[in-house]
C-alpha positions in Angstrom: 15.2 -60.6 -73.4 15.3 -57.2 -75.1 13.0 -54.4 -73.6 11.9 -51.8 -76.1 11.7 -48.1 -75.3 7.8 -48.5 -76.1 7.5 -51.0 -73.6 9.2 -49.0 -71.0 6.8 -46.0 -71.9 3.7 -47.9 -71.9 4.5 -49.3 -68.3 5.6 -45.8 -67.0 2.1 -44.4 -68.3 0.5 -47.0 -66.5 2.1 -46.8 -63.3 3.9 -43.7 -63.0 6.9 -45.2 -62.3 10.4 -43.8 -63.3 12.2 -45.0 -66.4 14.8 -47.0 -64.7 12.5 -48.7 -62.4 10.2 -49.5 -65.5 12.8 -50.9 -67.3 14.2 -53.0 -64.3 10.7 -54.4 -63.6 10.1 -55.7 -67.4 13.3 -57.3 -67.4 12.7 -59.2 -64.1 9.3 -60.0 -65.4 10.8 -61.3 -68.8 8.7 -58.8 -70.7 5.3 -59.6 -69.1 3.3 -56.2 -68.6 1.4 -57.4 -65.6 4.1 -58.9 -63.8 6.1 -55.8 -64.4 3.2 -54.0 -62.6 3.2 -56.2 -59.7 6.8 -56.1 -59.1 6.7 -52.2 -59.1 3.8 -52.4 -56.6 5.8 -55.2 -54.5 8.7 -52.8 -54.3 6.9 -50.0 -52.7 7.3 -47.7 -55.6 3.8 -46.5 -55.8 4.7 -43.5 -53.4 7.6 -42.5 -55.5 5.3 -43.1 -58.7 2.5 -40.8 -57.4 4.7 -37.8 -57.8 5.5 -38.6 -61.8 2.4 -36.7 -62.8 3.8 -33.5 -61.2 5.8 -31.1 -63.5 9.4 -31.5 -63.3 10.6 -28.7 -65.5 13.4 -27.7 -63.4 16.6 -29.5 -62.6 20.3 -29.2 -63.5 22.3 -30.1 -66.4 26.0 -31.5 -66.3 28.8 -32.2 -68.6 32.1 -34.0 -68.3 35.0 -34.5 -70.9 38.2 -36.3 -71.5 40.2 -37.4 -74.5 37.7 -40.2 -75.3 34.9 -37.9 -75.7 32.2 -35.9 -73.7 28.9 -36.6 -71.8 25.8 -34.7 -70.8 23.2 -35.3 -68.4 19.9 -33.5 -67.5 18.5 -34.4 -64.3 14.9 -33.1 -63.6 13.3 -31.8 -60.6 10.3 -29.8 -59.7 11.9 -27.0 -58.2 14.8 -24.8 -58.6 15.5 -25.2 -54.8 15.9 -29.1 -55.0 18.2 -28.7 -58.2 20.6 -26.4 -56.1 20.8 -28.7 -53.0 24.1 -30.4 -52.5 23.0 -33.9 -52.7 21.3 -33.1 -56.2 24.3 -31.4 -57.7 26.4 -34.1 -56.5 24.4 -36.8 -58.1 24.1 -34.8 -61.5 27.9 -34.5 -61.5 28.5 -38.0 -60.7 26.1 -39.3 -63.5 28.0 -37.1 -66.0 31.0 -38.8 -65.0 29.6 -42.0 -65.1 28.2 -41.5 -68.7 31.3 -40.6 -69.9 33.1 -43.7 -68.4 30.3 -46.1 -69.3 27.7 -44.7 -71.8 24.0 -43.3 -71.0 22.7 -46.7 -69.9 25.1 -46.7 -66.9 22.8 -44.4 -65.2 20.8 -47.5 -64.2 23.6 -48.5 -61.8 22.6 -45.3 -59.6 19.0 -46.1 -59.4 18.9 -46.9 -55.6 20.5 -43.6 -55.0 18.1 -41.7 -57.0 15.3 -43.2 -55.5 16.8 -42.2 -52.0 17.2 -38.6 -53.4 13.5 -38.6 -54.6 12.4 -39.4 -51.0 14.9 -37.0 -49.6 13.7 -34.1 -51.6 10.1 -35.1 -52.1 9.9 -34.4 -55.9 9.5 -36.0 -59.2 13.1 -36.7 -60.2 13.8 -38.1 -63.6 16.0 -37.8 -66.6 16.0 -35.5 -69.7 18.7 -36.0 -72.1 21.3 -38.6 -71.4 24.1 -38.4 -74.1 27.6 -39.5 -74.6 29.6 -38.4 -77.6 32.6 -40.3 -78.7 35.6 -38.5 -80.2 37.0 -39.9 -83.4 40.6 -39.3 -84.8 41.0 -35.8 -86.1 37.8 -34.5 -84.1 37.5 -32.1 -81.4 34.7 -32.0 -79.0 33.2 -29.1 -76.8 31.1 -29.4 -73.6 29.7 -26.2 -72.5 27.5 -25.2 -69.9 25.8 -21.9 -69.5 23.6 -20.1 -66.7 24.8 -22.5 -63.8 23.8 -25.5 -65.4 20.4 -24.3 -67.2 21.8 -24.8 -70.4 24.2 -27.6 -71.8 25.8 -28.1 -75.2 27.9 -31.1 -76.7 29.5 -30.3 -80.1 31.8 -32.4 -82.4 33.8 -31.2 -85.4 36.6 -31.8 -87.6 39.0 -29.0 -89.1 38.4 -26.6 -86.1 40.3 -25.3 -83.6 39.2 -26.0 -79.9 38.7 -22.0 -79.4 36.7 -21.8 -82.7 34.4 -24.7 -81.7 33.9 -23.4 -78.2 32.6 -20.1 -79.9 30.0 -21.9 -81.8 29.1 -24.1 -78.6 28.3 -20.8 -76.9 26.2 -19.7 -80.1 24.4 -22.7 -79.8 23.5 -21.9 -76.3 22.5 -18.5 -77.2 20.3 -19.1 -80.5 18.9 -22.5 -79.6 19.1 -24.3 -83.1 16.9 -27.3 -83.6 18.9 -28.8 -86.6 22.3 -28.9 -87.8 21.6 -28.5 -91.6 18.9 -27.9 -93.7 18.7 -31.6 -95.1 17.7 -32.6 -91.4 14.4 -30.6 -91.4 11.6 -33.0 -92.2 10.1 -32.2 -95.5 6.4 -32.3 -94.1 7.5 -29.7 -91.7 8.7 -27.5 -94.4 5.9 -27.9 -96.7 3.5 -27.1 -93.9 5.5 -23.8 -93.2 5.7 -23.2 -97.1 1.8 -23.4 -97.3 1.3 -21.0 -94.1 3.5 -18.5 -95.8 1.9 -18.6 -99.1 -1.5 -17.7 -97.4 0.1 -15.0 -95.5 1.5 -13.7 -98.8 -1.8 -13.9 -100.4 -3.8 -12.2 -97.7 -1.1 -9.5 -97.6 -2.2 -8.7 -101.4 1.2 -9.2 -102.8 1.2 -9.7 -106.6 0.8 -13.2 -107.7 3.8 -12.8 -109.8 5.9 -12.6 -106.8 4.3 -15.0 -104.5 7.2 -17.8 -105.0 10.1 -15.3 -104.6 8.6 -13.9 -101.4 7.9 -17.2 -100.0 11.2 -18.4 -100.7 12.8 -15.5 -99.2 10.5 -16.0 -95.9 11.0 -19.6 -95.7 14.7 -18.8 -96.0 14.5 -16.6 -93.0 12.4 -19.5 -91.3 15.4 -21.9 -92.0 17.8 -19.3 -90.6 16.1 -19.4 -87.0 16.3 -23.2 -86.8 19.4 -24.4 -88.6 22.8 -24.1 -87.0 24.7 -23.5 -90.1 22.4 -20.9 -91.4 22.0 -19.1 -88.2 24.0 -15.7 -87.8 26.5 -15.9 -85.1 25.1 -14.4 -81.9 22.5 -12.9 -84.2 24.8 -11.2 -86.4 25.1 -11.2 -90.3 27.9 -13.8 -90.7 26.4 -17.2 -90.6 27.9 -20.3 -88.6 28.9 -21.9 -92.0 30.9 -18.9 -93.0 32.5 -18.6 -89.5 33.7 -22.3 -89.6 35.1 -22.1 -93.2 36.6 -25.4 -94.2 35.8 -27.0 -90.9 32.9 -29.5 -90.5 30.4 -29.8 -87.8 29.5 -33.4 -87.3 26.7 -33.0 -84.7 25.5 -31.3 -81.6 23.4 -31.8 -78.6 21.5 -29.0 -76.8 19.6 -29.4 -73.7 17.7 -26.6 -71.8 16.2 -26.5 -68.2 12.4 -26.0 -68.6 
């Protein structure tokens, strides 16, 4: 039967089990929640589960790419020390290659090894982003790592050279955009910001006739901090949209440790 992400999250919250453990238990129990809880207990996962309430804001990001596409895996840990261990680094690198070959769901194939790694390093190990980006005809993909695996970027575009796309990938790591274009920003988020900027403008004693123009200008600056195409490349005046010219960025993924 189909197991939803909501079901997996509910079981994780109730038991503290990892994502893959929870999904496997639900599958074995044919979706029965209580049965899945019992399976997790019987498999002795309580010890590992007891760590899941501990902060795991450290970790390592790895990428892999070939002619078919690119993959990114963020393997999370509690400490930077654990993330730099040979076993952890090897696991993260192998997982990126596995996701490149088979897709994000393939990480479940390494469940036993990940459980062993949890016990070895005695930390709460789990996944952050796990992504595969498929290349289409005429597309170019860049997979970029920065800071020794603290930041990872995947980006896909058409009408751009590999060198030009790599520059934009480095910019993404630098500027941390949230959205590709203004159209992707949720309307309610924009309206909340507009309302806040209007109140700020009023409180500054600006002339009422100028309020709309001032708010529009400040909102444009707000978009420029969040929207990739409107950001200045590496903080300069020229925007990403201008730099790529006739090229088109289809999508990007940004992952950061912490």
